[in-house]
Each structure stands twice: as C-alpha cells, then as structure tokens.
C-alpha positions as CSV (number, residue, x, y, z in Angstrom):
1,X,17.6,-3.2,-45.8
2,X,16.8,-1.4,-42.5
3,X,13.2,-0.8,-41.3
4,X,13.1,2.8,-42.6
5,X,14.3,1.8,-46.1
6,X,11.8,-1.1,-46.2
7,X,9.0,1.3,-45.1
8,X,9.9,3.8,-47.9
9,X,9.5,1.0,-50.3
10,X,6.0,0.3,-49.0
11,X,5.0,4.0,-49.1
12,X,2.9,4.0,-52.3
13,X,-0.4,5.9,-52.2
14,X,-3.4,3.7,-52.7
15,X,-5.2,6.5,-54.4
16,X,-2.8,6.3,-57.3
17,X,-4.2,2.9,-58.0
18,X,-7.6,2.7,-59.5
19,X,-9.3,0.1,-57.3
20,X,-10.0,-0.6,-53.7
21,X,-8.6,-3.3,-51.5
22,X,-11.0,-6.0,-50.3
23,X,-10.4,-9.2,-48.3
24,X,-11.8,-12.5,-49.5
25,X,-14.6,-13.7,-47.2
26,X,-16.6,-16.9,-47.2
27,X,-19.6,-15.3,-48.7
28,X,-18.1,-12.9,-51.2
29,X,-15.1,-12.6,-53.5
30,X,-13.9,-9.2,-54.7
31,X,-11.6,-8.6,-57.6
32,X,-8.9,-6.3,-56.2
33,X,-5.9,-4.2,-56.9
34,X,-3.4,-4.1,-54.1
35,X,-0.6,-1.9,-52.8
36,X,2.4,-4.1,-52.7
37,X,5.5,-3.8,-50.6
38,X,8.2,-4.1,-53.3
39,X,10.7,-5.0,-50.6
40,X,8.9,-8.3,-50.2
41,X,10.4,-9.5,-46.9
42,X,10.8,-7.6,-43.6
43,X,14.3,-7.3,-42.2
44,X,13.8,-8.0,-38.5
45,X,10.7,-10.2,-38.6
46,X,11.2,-13.6,-40.1
47,X,8.9,-15.0,-42.7
48,X,8.2,-17.8,-40.2
49,X,6.9,-15.4,-37.6
50,X,4.7,-13.6,-40.1
51,X,3.4,-16.9,-41.6
52,X,2.6,-18.2,-38.1
53,X,0.7,-15.0,-37.2
54,X,-1.2,-14.9,-40.4
55,X,-2.2,-18.6,-40.2
56,X,-3.3,-18.2,-36.6
57,X,-5.5,-15.1,-37.3
58,X,-6.9,-16.8,-40.5
59,X,-7.8,-20.0,-38.5
60,X,-9.7,-17.8,-36.0
61,X,-11.6,-16.1,-38.7
62,X,-10.0,-12.8,-38.0
63,X,-7.9,-12.4,-41.2
64,X,-9.1,-13.4,-44.6
65,X,-7.2,-13.8,-47.9
66,X,-7.6,-12.3,-51.3
67,X,-9.2,-13.3,-54.6
68,X,-5.8,-14.4,-55.9
69,X,-5.7,-17.0,-53.0
70,X,-2.9,-15.1,-51.3
71,X,-2.9,-13.6,-47.8
72,X,-1.0,-10.5,-49.0
73,X,1.2,-10.5,-45.9
74,X,3.7,-8.1,-47.5
75,X,1.2,-5.7,-48.8
76,X,0.5,-2.4,-47.1
77,X,-2.6,-2.6,-45.0
78,X,-5.5,-0.2,-45.6
79,X,-7.6,1.5,-42.9
80,X,-10.6,-0.6,-44.0
81,X,-8.6,-3.8,-43.5
82,X,-7.2,-2.7,-40.2
83,X,-10.7,-1.8,-38.9
84,X,-11.9,-5.4,-39.7
85,X,-8.9,-7.0,-38.0
86,X,-9.1,-5.0,-34.9
87,X,-12.9,-5.4,-34.6
88,X,-12.6,-9.2,-34.8
89,X,-9.4,-9.5,-32.7
90,X,-10.9,-7.7,-29.7
91,X,-14.6,-8.8,-30.1
92,X,-15.9,-5.2,-30.3
93,X,-19.3,-6.1,-31.7
94,X,-21.0,-5.6,-28.3
95,X,-19.2,-2.4,-27.4
96,X,-21.1,0.9,-27.9
97,X,-20.1,4.5,-28.3
98,X,-21.4,7.7,-30.0
99,X,-23.2,7.2,-33.3
100,X,-21.2,8.5,-36.3
101,X,-21.8,9.1,-40.0
102,X,-19.0,8.3,-42.3
103,X,-19.6,10.2,-45.5
104,X,-17.1,8.3,-47.6
105,X,-18.2,4.8,-46.5
106,X,-20.9,3.1,-48.5
107,X,-23.2,1.4,-46.0
108,X,-23.1,-1.8,-48.1
109,X,-19.3,-1.9,-48.2
110,X,-17.8,-5.0,-46.6
111,X,-15.9,-2.9,-44.2
112,X,-18.7,-0.5,-43.3
113,X,-19.7,-2.0,-39.9
114,X,-16.1,-2.3,-38.8
115,X,-15.1,1.2,-39.8
116,X,-18.3,2.6,-38.1
117,X,-17.7,0.7,-34.9
118,X,-14.1,1.7,-34.5
119,X,-14.8,5.4,-35.1
120,X,-17.9,5.1,-32.8
121,X,-15.6,3.8,-30.0
122,X,-12.9,6.4,-30.6
123,X,-10.4,3.8,-31.7
124,X,-9.9,5.1,-35.2
125,X,-10.4,8.7,-36.4
126,X,-12.7,10.1,-39.1
127,X,-11.9,13.8,-39.7
128,X,-15.2,15.6,-40.6
129,X,-16.8,12.3,-41.3
130,X,-14.1,11.1,-43.7
131,X,-12.8,7.6,-42.8
132,X,-10.5,7.3,-45.9
133,X,-10.9,3.5,-46.0
134,X,-8.3,2.8,-48.7
135,X,-5.5,5.0,-47.1
136,X,-2.4,3.2,-45.9
137,X,-2.0,2.7,-42.2
138,X,1.3,4.1,-40.8
139,X,3.1,2.3,-38.0
140,X,2.3,5.2,-35.7
141,X,-1.4,4.8,-36.5
142,X,-1.3,1.1,-36.0
143,X,0.3,1.6,-32.7
144,X,-2.3,4.0,-31.5
145,X,-5.3,2.0,-32.8
146,X,-4.2,-1.2,-31.1
147,X,-3.4,0.6,-27.9
148,X,-6.9,2.2,-27.8
149,X,-8.6,-1.0,-28.8
150,X,-7.1,-3.1,-26.0
151,X,-6.8,-0.2,-23.5
152,X,-3.1,-0.9,-23.1
153,X,-0.3,1.7,-22.8
154,X,1.3,2.9,-26.1
155,X,4.8,2.2,-24.9
156,X,3.9,-1.5,-24.5
157,X,2.4,-1.7,-28.0
158,X,5.4,0.2,-29.4
159,X,7.7,-2.4,-27.7
160,X,5.8,-5.2,-29.4
161,X,6.3,-3.5,-32.7
162,X,10.1,-3.0,-32.2
163,X,11.1,-5.5,-34.8
164,X,9.4,-3.6,-37.6
165,X,8.4,-0.1,-36.4
166,X,9.6,2.8,-38.5
167,X,8.9,6.4,-37.7
168,X,7.5,7.3,-41.1
169,X,6.7,3.9,-42.4
170,X,3.5,2.1,-43.5
171,X,2.5,-1.1,-41.9
172,X,2.0,-4.3,-43.8
173,X,-0.7,-6.9,-43.3
174,X,1.9,-9.4,-42.0
175,X,3.3,-6.9,-39.5
176,X,-0.2,-6.1,-38.4
177,X,-0.9,-9.8,-38.0
178,X,2.2,-10.3,-35.8
179,X,1.2,-7.4,-33.6
180,X,-2.4,-8.6,-33.2
181,X,-1.2,-12.1,-32.5
182,X,0.8,-10.6,-29.5
183,X,-2.1,-8.4,-28.5
184,X,-4.5,-11.3,-28.4
185,X,-2.3,-12.9,-25.8
186,X,-2.5,-9.7,-23.7
187,X,-6.3,-9.6,-23.5
188,X,-7.2,-9.7,-19.8
189,X,-9.0,-12.7,-18.4
190,X,-10.7,-13.4,-15.1
191,X,-9.5,-17.0,-15.5
192,X,-5.8,-15.9,-15.5
193,X,-3.5,-18.4,-13.7
194,X,0.0,-17.9,-12.4
195,X,2.8,-19.5,-14.4
196,X,5.8,-18.5,-12.3
197,X,6.7,-16.5,-9.2
198,X,10.1,-15.4,-8.0
199,X,11.4,-13.0,-5.4
200,X,13.2,-9.9,-6.7
201,X,14.1,-8.2,-3.5
202,X,13.0,-8.3,0.2
203,X,9.7,-6.5,-0.6
204,X,9.0,-7.4,-4.3
205,X,7.9,-10.4,-6.3
206,X,7.8,-10.9,-10.1
207,X,4.7,-12.9,-10.9
208,X,3.9,-14.1,-14.5
209,X,0.4,-15.1,-15.5
210,X,-0.8,-16.9,-18.6
211,X,-3.1,-13.9,-19.3
212,X,-3.2,-10.3,-17.8
213,X,-5.6,-9.8,-14.9
214,X,-8.8,-8.0,-15.4
215,X,-9.1,-4.5,-13.9
216,X,-11.4,-6.0,-11.2
217,X,-8.8,-8.6,-10.2
218,X,-6.1,-5.9,-9.9
219,X,-8.0,-3.9,-7.3
220,X,-6.1,-4.1,-4.0
221,X,-9.0,-5.3,-1.9
222,X,-9.7,-8.1,-4.3
223,X,-6.0,-8.9,-4.9
224,X,-5.4,-9.2,-1.1
225,X,-7.9,-12.0,-1.0
226,X,-6.7,-13.7,-4.2
227,X,-3.0,-13.7,-3.3
228,X,-2.5,-15.9,-0.2
229,X,1.0,-16.5,1.1
230,X,2.3,-18.8,3.8
231,X,4.4,-17.6,6.7
232,X,2.4,-14.5,7.4
233,X,3.6,-12.7,4.3
234,X,1.1,-10.3,2.9
235,X,0.3,-8.3,-0.3
236,X,0.9,-4.6,0.5
237,X,-0.6,-3.0,-2.6
238,X,-2.1,-4.0,-6.0
239,X,-0.1,-6.0,-8.5
240,X,1.2,-3.8,-11.4
241,X,1.7,-5.0,-15.0
242,X,5.2,-4.5,-16.3
243,X,5.4,-2.2,-19.4
244,X,6.1,-4.3,-22.5
245,X,5.2,-7.6,-21.0
246,X,2.3,-9.8,-21.8
247,X,1.3,-10.7,-18.3
248,X,4.2,-10.2,-15.9
249,X,3.5,-8.2,-12.7
250,X,5.4,-6.4,-10.0
251,X,3.9,-7.6,-6.8
252,X,4.8,-5.8,-3.5
253,X,4.8,-7.8,-0.3
254,X,5.5,-7.2,3.4
255,X,9.2,-7.8,4.2
256,X,10.2,-11.4,3.4
257,X,12.4,-13.5,5.7
258,X,15.6,-14.3,3.8
259,X,15.9,-17.9,2.9
260,X,12.4,-18.9,4.0
261,X,10.3,-20.9,1.6
262,X,6.9,-19.4,1.0
263,X,4.0,-21.0,-0.8
264,X,1.5,-19.0,-2.8
265,X,-2.1,-19.7,-3.8
266,X,-4.1,-17.6,-6.2
267,X,-7.9,-17.7,-6.0
268,X,-7.5,-20.8,-4.0
269,X,-5.3,-22.7,-6.5
270,X,-1.7,-23.7,-5.8
271,X,0.6,-21.2,-7.6
272,X,4.0,-22.5,-6.5
273,X,6.6,-21.5,-4.0
274,X,9.6,-19.1,-3.8
275,X,12.4,-18.3,-1.4
276,X,12.4,-15.1,0.5
277,X,15.1,-12.7,-0.7
278,X,17.9,-11.2,1.3
279,X,18.4,-8.4,-1.3
280,X,17.8,-5.0,0.1
281,X,17.2,-1.9,-2.1
282,X,20.3,0.3,-2.5
283,X,19.2,3.7,-1.4
284,X,21.6,6.6,-1.5
285,X,20.9,9.4,1.1
286,X,18.5,10.2,3.9
287,X,17.7,13.9,4.3
288,X,15.2,16.2,6.1
289,X,12.5,18.0,4.1
290,X,10.3,19.5,6.8
291,X,10.2,19.6,10.6
292,X,8.5,16.2,10.8
293,X,9.3,14.6,7.5
294,X,12.4,13.2,5.8
295,X,13.1,11.4,2.5
296,X,15.4,8.6,1.3
297,X,16.8,9.0,-2.2
298,X,17.5,6.4,-4.8
299,X,19.2,7.0,-8.2
300,X,18.5,5.4,-11.5
301,X,22.1,6.0,-12.4
302,X,23.0,3.6,-9.6
303,X,20.7,1.0,-11.1
304,X,17.7,1.5,-8.9
305,X,14.4,2.4,-10.5
306,X,11.0,3.2,-9.0
307,X,8.3,0.9,-10.4
308,X,6.4,3.9,-11.7
309,X,8.8,4.1,-14.6
310,X,8.4,0.5,-15.7
311,X,4.7,-0.3,-15.2
312,X,2.0,-0.1,-17.8
313,X,-0.4,1.9,-15.7
314,X,2.0,4.8,-15.3
315,X,4.0,4.8,-18.6
316,X,1.8,7.4,-20.2
317,X,2.2,9.9,-17.4
318,X,6.0,9.3,-17.3
319,X,6.3,10.0,-21.0
320,X,9.9,9.7,-22.4
321,X,11.1,8.8,-18.9
322,X,9.2,5.5,-18.9
323,X,11.0,2.5,-20.3
324,X,10.8,-1.3,-20.7
325,X,12.8,-3.8,-18.6
326,X,13.3,-7.3,-20.0
327,X,12.7,-10.5,-18.0
328,X,16.1,-10.1,-16.3
329,X,15.2,-6.5,-15.2
330,X,17.6,-5.1,-17.8
331,X,17.5,-2.1,-20.1
332,X,20.3,-0.5,-22.1
333,X,22.8,-3.1,-20.9
334,X,22.1,-2.2,-17.2
335,X,20.4,-4.4,-14.6
336,X,18.0,-2.6,-12.3
337,X,16.7,-3.0,-8.8
338,X,13.0,-2.2,-8.7
339,X,11.4,-0.1,-5.9
340,X,7.9,-1.5,-5.7
341,X,5.0,0.2,-3.9
342,X,5.9,1.9,-0.7
343,X,2.4,1.6,0.7
344,X,2.5,0.5,4.3
345,X,6.3,0.8,4.5
346,X,8.1,2.1,7.5
347,X,11.6,2.8,8.6
348,X,13.3,3.4,12.0
349,X,14.9,6.8,12.7
350,X,17.0,7.1,15.8
351,X,18.2,10.3,17.4
352,X,21.8,10.3,18.6
353,X,21.6,9.1,22.2
354,X,17.9,8.6,22.0
355,X,15.2,6.0,21.5
356,X,14.3,4.7,18.0
357,X,11.2,6.2,16.4
358,X,9.1,4.4,13.7
359,X,8.3,6.7,10.8
360,X,5.7,5.8,8.2
361,X,5.7,6.3,4.5
362,X,3.8,9.4,3.3
363,X,1.5,8.1,0.5
364,X,2.2,9.0,-3.1
365,X,5.6,10.6,-2.5
366,X,7.9,7.8,-3.6
367,X,8.5,9.2,-7.1
368,X,7.4,12.8,-7.8
369,X,8.7,15.8,-9.7
370,X,11.1,13.5,-11.5
371,X,12.8,12.3,-8.3
372,X,12.9,8.9,-6.5
373,X,12.7,10.1,-3.0
374,X,10.0,8.4,-0.8
375,X,9.1,10.4,2.2
376,X,8.6,9.3,5.8
377,X,6.9,11.1,8.6
378,X,7.2,11.0,12.4
379,X,4.2,10.1,14.5
380,X,1.6,12.9,14.9
381,X,2.9,15.7,17.1
382,X,6.5,14.7,17.0
383,X,9.2,16.8,15.2
384,X,12.9,16.5,14.3
385,X,14.9,18.5,16.9
386,X,17.2,21.1,15.4
387,X,20.9,20.2,15.9
388,X,20.3,16.6,16.7
389,X,21.8,13.9,14.4
390,X,19.4,11.2,13.3
391,X,20.2,7.8,11.6
392,X,17.7,6.0,9.5
393,X,17.6,2.2,9.2
394,X,15.4,-0.3,7.5
395,X,14.8,-4.0,7.0
396,X,14.1,-3.5,3.3
397,X,16.8,-1.0,2.3
398,X,20.6,-0.3,2.6
399,X,21.2,3.4,2.9
400,X,24.6,4.7,2.0
401,X,24.3,8.0,3.8
402,X,21.8,7.2,6.5
403,X,22.5,10.1,8.9
404,X,21.6,13.8,8.9
405,X,21.6,16.6,11.4
406,X,18.1,18.2,11.8
407,X,17.5,21.9,11.4
408,X,14.4,24.1,11.7
409,X,12.3,24.6,8.6
410,X,10.0,27.6,8.1
411,X,6.4,26.6,7.7
412,X,4.9,26.7,4.3
413,X,2.8,29.8,3.8
414,X,-0.7,29.7,2.3
415,X,-1.3,32.6,-0.1
416,X,-4.9,31.9,-1.1
417,X,-7.7,29.4,-1.4
418,X,-10.8,29.0,-3.4
419,X,-13.7,26.6,-3.7
420,X,-13.8,24.4,-6.8
421,X,-17.0,22.6,-5.8
422,X,-19.2,22.2,-2.7
423,X,-16.8,19.5,-1.5
424,X,-13.4,20.6,-2.6
425,X,-11.1,23.6,-2.4
426,X,-7.8,24.6,-4.0
427,X,-5.1,25.8,-1.7
428,X,-2.2,27.8,-3.1
429,X,1.1,28.4,-1.3
430,X,3.2,31.6,-1.6
431,X,5.7,29.6,-3.7
432,X,6.0,26.2,-5.3
433,X,7.6,23.8,-2.8
434,X,9.0,21.9,-5.7
435,X,8.0,18.6,-4.1
436,X,5.0,16.7,-2.8
437,X,4.8,18.4,0.6
438,X,1.0,18.7,0.8
439,X,0.7,14.9,1.2
440,X,-1.0,13.8,4.4
441,X,-1.9,17.4,5.4
442,X,-5.2,18.9,6.5
443,X,-6.8,22.3,6.8
444,X,-9.9,23.5,8.6
445,X,-12.6,25.8,7.3
446,X,-14.5,27.7,9.9
447,X,-17.7,29.7,9.1
448,X,-19.1,32.5,11.4
449,X,-21.3,29.8,13.1
450,X,-18.2,28.0,14.2
451,X,-19.2,24.7,12.7
452,X,-15.7,23.7,11.6
453,X,-15.1,21.6,8.5
454,X,-11.9,19.6,7.8
455,X,-10.4,19.1,4.3
456,X,-7.6,16.7,3.5
457,X,-5.1,16.8,0.6
458,X,-6.1,14.9,-2.5
459,X,-3.1,12.8,-3.3
460,X,-1.2,13.7,-6.5
461,X,-3.4,16.7,-7.2
462,X,-0.6,19.3,-6.7
463,X,0.3,21.5,-9.7
464,X,3.1,23.8,-8.8
465,X,2.2,25.7,-5.7
466,X,-1.5,24.6,-5.7
467,X,-3.1,21.5,-4.4
468,X,-6.7,20.2,-4.0
469,X,-8.2,19.5,-0.6
470,X,-11.4,17.4,-0.2
471,X,-13.8,17.8,2.6
472,X,-14.1,14.8,4.9
473,X,-17.1,13.3,6.8
474,X,-19.5,14.2,4.0
475,X,-18.9,17.9,4.7
476,X,-20.2,20.5,2.2
477,X,-19.6,24.2,1.7
478,X,-22.6,26.5,1.9
479,X,-22.9,29.0,-1.0
480,X,-22.4,32.6,0.1
481,X,-20.8,31.7,3.4
482,X,-17.3,33.0,4.2
483,X,-15.0,30.4,5.7
484,X,-11.6,31.1,7.4
485,X,-8.9,28.6,6.4
486,X,-6.3,27.3,8.9
487,X,-3.7,24.5,8.5
488,X,-3.9,21.7,10.9
489,X,-0.6,21.3,12.7
490,X,2.7,23.3,12.1
491,X,3.3,22.3,8.5
492,X,1.9,25.6,7.3
493,X,0.6,29.0,8.3
494,X,-2.2,31.1,6.9
495,X,-3.0,34.7,7.6
496,X,-6.6,35.9,6.9
497,X,-7.1,33.3,4.2
498,X,-10.8,33.1,3.4
499,X,-12.9,30.9,1.1
500,X,-16.4,32.0,-0.2
501,X,-18.1,29.4,-2.4
C-alpha cells in the first residue's frame, strides 16, 4: 500500500464518532473512542522506528497512552493531541504571544492550555476562535505546525516526513512521534559540539555538530571567534545549516592550501583536523555586465549549485527551486559542487598585454534573479577598456571560458526617486536591469543649502527597476526640503531627479 492509499484509509472524520479523543495522563483517565487507521501499519516507516519514537516521547513525558493501555500509534492524531505533543516537545510554557479566546475549547479540558498556547504563539490556527480540537491533523498541517514551533524551514520538516508524507493524508500518532523525535534532535543548543569536519572544496568545509547552533552562535562576528583554524585559515562568513539536515553546516573559509593539514578548535575545544582541498569550483563563463563589473557563471546542470539553494535559511525564499542534498552532496542521482559564501572573495583579471588587476566580489550578487553569477568589480575609478581582451583567473575556481573582450556599456538611467522614510529613498531606473546592478552603488542628495547627503544601496532590496538606498553617517531628510539626486560615479545618470520628503 503506498502512502496515499494508506492515508485514505486513515481519513475518517472524527465528528462522525460520538466521543472525543483524550490521552491518558498520570492524574486522570478518560474513556475514549478513537479514530483508527484501518491500514494498521505504515508502508515506509517500520514498526520498529515508530515504536522507538513513541517509547522515547513517552519516557520523556511528552506522549501519553490511552485508557485501553495502548499508545494508539496507528490512530489518526487530533489537533488537541498534536497541541499537547508540540507544547511539550519544544518547552513552550514560558513563551508568550497574543491572548486568544477559543470558543470551542472548555477551559477545563485537558488540552485547553496546550491549544491556547499554540494559537497564542501563532503555531496553530483557530479560525474565528474555533480550534476544532477533535479534527484530524493532515500531513500538511503537521508539517506547518512543527516548522513554526521550532522555527525551522518547511522544506527541512517536509524532508523529515518523506517516509510517510501524503499530499491529502492524515497524520497518525506514530508518524507524529517519529517527526517529533527527529525535531527534538534539531533543537538548537549553545552547548553544541563538532562531531566531524571535512573539506568539500578549496573554500568550503562541511561541519556536523551534535545539535544545531543557536542564532547567536551563527552570527558572523561570534562565529569568527568560535571557529579557530591553524595555518592562517579563516572563516569568511557565517556557517549555514544545510536544508534537511539535523546539524550539518556549510562553512566558508579563506582559500585552503591543498594537502595541508589544518586543525580546528570550536569555542576553545579541539574539534579535529582536516586536509586542505585541491578541488576548485567549476565555473563556466566570465562576462562583462557594466563598465567596471563582470560576472562568473556557474550552472546547476553542470553539477554546481550555489549554497543559497541548499541551506535552511534561504529555502523559503527559493521556493520550488530549493532542494535537499544528502551527506554525499547528492540529489536526484547527481553529485553537486557547492558554491559557499562569496563574501571577501576576489579574482584576478588581466588585460591582454597589461598588468593583473584584483577585482573584489560585489556583495549579495552570487545568486540573484534565478542565476548563479557572482559579480566582481574593479577598484574604484577603474573601468574595463573597450576593445581590450581580459582573462579572469582564480585560486578557488576553474573557469572554462575565462576571457572576454570589453565593450562600452551605456550608464543606467534614473527615472525617479521618492522618500520612504527620513533615512531611506527608493530609486527607480528607466527600465529593469534584470540583475543586481545596484549593488555597491551610491547616490547623493543635495538640498538648496548645499549640505550634501549620501545614500548607499540596501543589499537585496531591488524589486524590478526599483531599489532602496539608505542614508549613511546618520543622515536624515528634512520634511519639505527639495533634494536633487545624482549618482556617485559613472554607473548611472540622472536628469533633474528630485526628492521631496
């Protein structure tokens, strides 16, 4: 029986049965009528897995049995039961949210405090005050509830449910126990310790912890201190949790020396060693995008994926394009190279017959508009000379088509601008550039008094032809004052563009 067939067998409406579902607690026993999954065993989960999960949650006081002494692992789980399990699994008693009134929940009901808390926290829904406690929980609802409760991306939770998830199916108590058993392992801890570390490519490590890191420990400034490498190797950006994993991270480093043995300590504790990788990323083509900027393309079809598609933090924003890589960096039978964070990366671009120039990565451009094309910019004031052939080289990437002949690009044209707050403006171009070409750019705002203000592009704020620019140096716009906008440098032109907050 496949998961869909099994779920259909479970899909019996609780309201058709005359009594409610209650768990057996230490202090009270309730006679109950249950919704039973007539297809008693799941097809992909084993009974051993279900039994182990149920026993573990029971031993922790999270999951209780029934009046008939059974655990009801193959019975459909109700919303009341799920509220209790989630509340206890994630220790939600001290969390607070908006007060709610559930009109169909008796305040004396065993599940009342759990239902109220989960609705209060926005983890479960109560339409117009109706919690519907005896309603069956669908797999889709279970997925959403657990994702919200643990503040983990939906795609990871869906992956953990892959052995039993059915699009239109109802979840059983046993399946819920298996999911929550996994979710408990994925609760962040400030005591997390490294279990293994290995080099994936010349700028990327894969580091597995026994527990996920807390949000505070993921912050780059903190992580820079916590991750200490030998040999002058450094962390170049924050560690990122892999989608679908319990506690495995993509960790970007400065360029490793191939074959060198590096040791790693984490929070002062020895965390093992690894050998520097000689694997370079396989990039496809270098090409010019503006007069001072070029990009280097990588293609998923060639087995190279930007980490934004496979990390938990970005999976929601990538939607259907996000996916899960297993522990061997495989998905759909293909093994992938991973492009980790490009922060602090640089490449060398050499004009034919000229001297090499170091070009630095333009922040937040490595994977935008559905493309994997990190951008690099020449030093301030330098431009690519039309008609000259340039070749790009790197100590972290192999580039198949590394040369291009530069041409002159027309400057982007500003159509309009408007204030969105006293410290921010929106700048709109005449047409959508179709790429993240605002990155690293500035504009000035000059009032009649001549006291010029500078605003810099807010990374990743572009929507179509419009991007947000924030004032720097604590600058503020004065209401009623007319400012004239001008781009800084040759990246854009503006003709009589004014801003009046």
